[in-house]
N, C-alpha and C positions, 0 to 999 in steps of 0.2 A: 632132354639134355641141353638142347640149344636154348630153351627157355631159362634154364638155370645159369648158363654162361652169360647170357644177355643180362639177366637180373644182377649177376655178380658184378660185372664191369660197369653197368649203369649206376648201381648204388655207390660204388667207389669213386668213380671219376665224374659222372654226369650229374647225379643227384647227391653229391657229397654233402653231408650234414653241415659242415662248416662253410664251404665255399658256394654252395647253391642256396641253402636256406638260413645260414648264419645262426645255427642252433649250437648250444653249448659253448657260447663265446666267453662266459665268465671263467670257467676253469681253463678254457683254451688260452686265454691271455695270462692268467695268473700262474699257471703251472708249467708254462713253456719257456722258462728262463734257463733250464738245464735239460739236456737230452735225456739223461738218466731218469730224472723225475717224470718227464713227458712220456717215456717208454712205459714206466710203471703205471701211470694213469691211463694211458692208451690201451694197455693190455687189460686193465680192469674194466674199461668201457667195452672192449671187444667181448669179454666174458659175460658181462651183464646183459648186453644186447643179444648175444647168442642164446641166452637162456630165457630171458624175459619175453622177446618177440614170439617165439613158438608157444610158450605158456599162455601169453595173452591171446594168441591166435586160437588156441583151444577154448579159452574162456569166451571169446567172441563167437565162435562157431557153435558151441554147445550150451551157452548160457545167456549171452547178452543180446545178440541181434534178434530182429523180429522173426518169430517162429522158431527160434533156436531150441526151445524146450519141447518141441514135438516128440523128441525121444522119450520123454516121460509119459506121453499119452496124448490122445487127440484133444482132451480138455485143456491142455497146456499150450496148444499150438498158437493161440492168439496173444500170448504174453510177449511183451517187448520190454526188456530190461536194459536197453542201450543207455538209459540215463545213468546207469551205474558204471559206465566204462572207465571214467576218470578215477573213481575211487578204487575199483579193483585193479586197474593197471598199475596205479601208484603203490597199492599194497604189495603187489607181486614184485615190483621193482625194488621197494624198500627192503623186502625180505632178502632178495638176492644181494643187494648192496651190503646189508648187515653181514651176510655170509662172507663176502669178499673182504670187508673190513677186518673181520676176525682172522681170516687166513693170513692177510698181509701183516697184521700186527703180530701174529704168531711166528711167521717165518721170515719176515723182513722188517724188523723194527726201524731200521734207518729209512727205508722207503716210506714207512707209515708216518714217521716224524716229518719227512720231506713234503709229503702230500698234505699233511695237516688237516684242516677242516674241509678241504675240497674232496677227500675221499668219501666221507658220509654225505656230502652234498651231491654225489652222483644220483642219490635217490630222487632229488628234485631237479636234476639236470634236464633241461628241456630237450637235449639231443636224445636221451634215453626214452623219455616219454614220447618224443616225436617219432621215434622208430616204431613204437606200437600203434600210434595213431595213424601214421602213414600206411602201415600194414593193413589197418582196418579200412582206411579210406580208398586204398587202391584195390581192395577186395582180392588179396592174394588167395589163390585157390587151394593150395595144399600146405601140409605141415612142413614138408621138405623145402618148399619155396619160402615159407616163413623163416625157417632156420637159416637158409641161404641169405635172405635179406637181412637178418639180424647180424650175421657174421660179417657180410660185406659192408653194411653200414658202419659197423664198428671198425673195420679195417680202414674205411674212408676217413673216419674221425681220427684214427691213430696216425695215418699218414699225414694228415693236416697238422696235428700238434707236433709230430716228429719233425716235419719240415720247418715249421716256424721256430722250434727250439733250436735246431741246428743253425738257422740263420741268425737268430738272436745271440747265440754264442759267438758267432763270427763278427757280428757288427759291434761287439763290445770294443774291438780294437779298430774300428773304422772311425773316420772323422765325420760323425754325423752332426749336423747343425744343432746347436743347443736347444732351440724351441721344439725340435722334433725327437729328441732323445726319450727313450722309454716307450710309453704306449703310442706315441705319435708315429714314429717310424714303423712300429709293429702294425698299426692299422693300415698304413700305406702299403706295406709289403703284403698284408693279408688281402687287401683289395686287388693288387696286382696279381697275386696268386689265384684269386677267384676268376679274374678275367682269363688267365691262362687255362684254368680248368673248364671254362665255357667252351674252349676249342674242342674238347673231347665230345661235345654233342654231335659232331660230324661222324663219330664211330658208328652211330646207329642210323643216321639219316643218309649217309653217303651211299649205302647199299640199296636204298630204296629209289634213288634217282636213276640208276641204270635201267631198271625194267621200265620206268616211266618213259625214259628217253627212247628206248627201243620201241615201245608201243606207239609213240608219237611219230617216230620215223616210219614205222610200218603203215600207220594210218595215212601218212602223207603220201607214201608210195602207192597205196591203193587209190587214193583220191587222184593222184596224177595219172594213173592208169586209166581210170574212168573218164577223166577229162580227155585223154588222148583217144580213147575208143570213140567217144562222142564226137570229137573233131573228125576222125576217120570216117565215121558214118555220115556226117554232114557233107564231107568232101565227095564221098561216093554218090550220095543223093544229088549233089550239085552237078557232078559229071554226068550222071544219067540224064538229068534234066537238060543239059547242054546237047548231049548226043541225040535226044529226041527232037 
């Protein structure tokens, strides 16, 4: 349970797709002019990541990695199909994006028109493919953790685009210098937000420092006690020598 909670918060705040690795910036910048549009695209990204990351985990575990085909028989244990990772991952992502596009067009034509070309472009969004590749490189152990990672990575991307969309709606009425209007001030704000999100790294490192500090203090006390005992022994020996 603790592993799931740690992965969830780490994927949202510490390893945020936008602010930590700057993936998915094209749609992040283009569709973040209005909050309503950003919410629609963010929800689509969460859904696609939540489905494709576990599906690609299954493909990686039982088809792609070295020795994954052992379940077919001993003669297949030496096969390594990892060179097909990009092709199969993108095929899975494209299938799910096509499903999302059909659903959005059917039930929310206004949102479909607002998103425009960026909805089908989720299929080649580096944040979506990055979720599956990070899952593979970090060697996530279980399907549940892969599902958790997909949802939490999507939520992190959703929060990033929602935050910048809300800020961009507000700065329309601000007196921004002419050379910085548009993407200029957006890039500056994104950089500042990325610096702010870096501070969340202490969420996982702060707890590790306390045991180290306690261990250091304990070792110091033991060392001081040993030195004191040695001094006492030397004093006793010296006094005995004087008495003789």
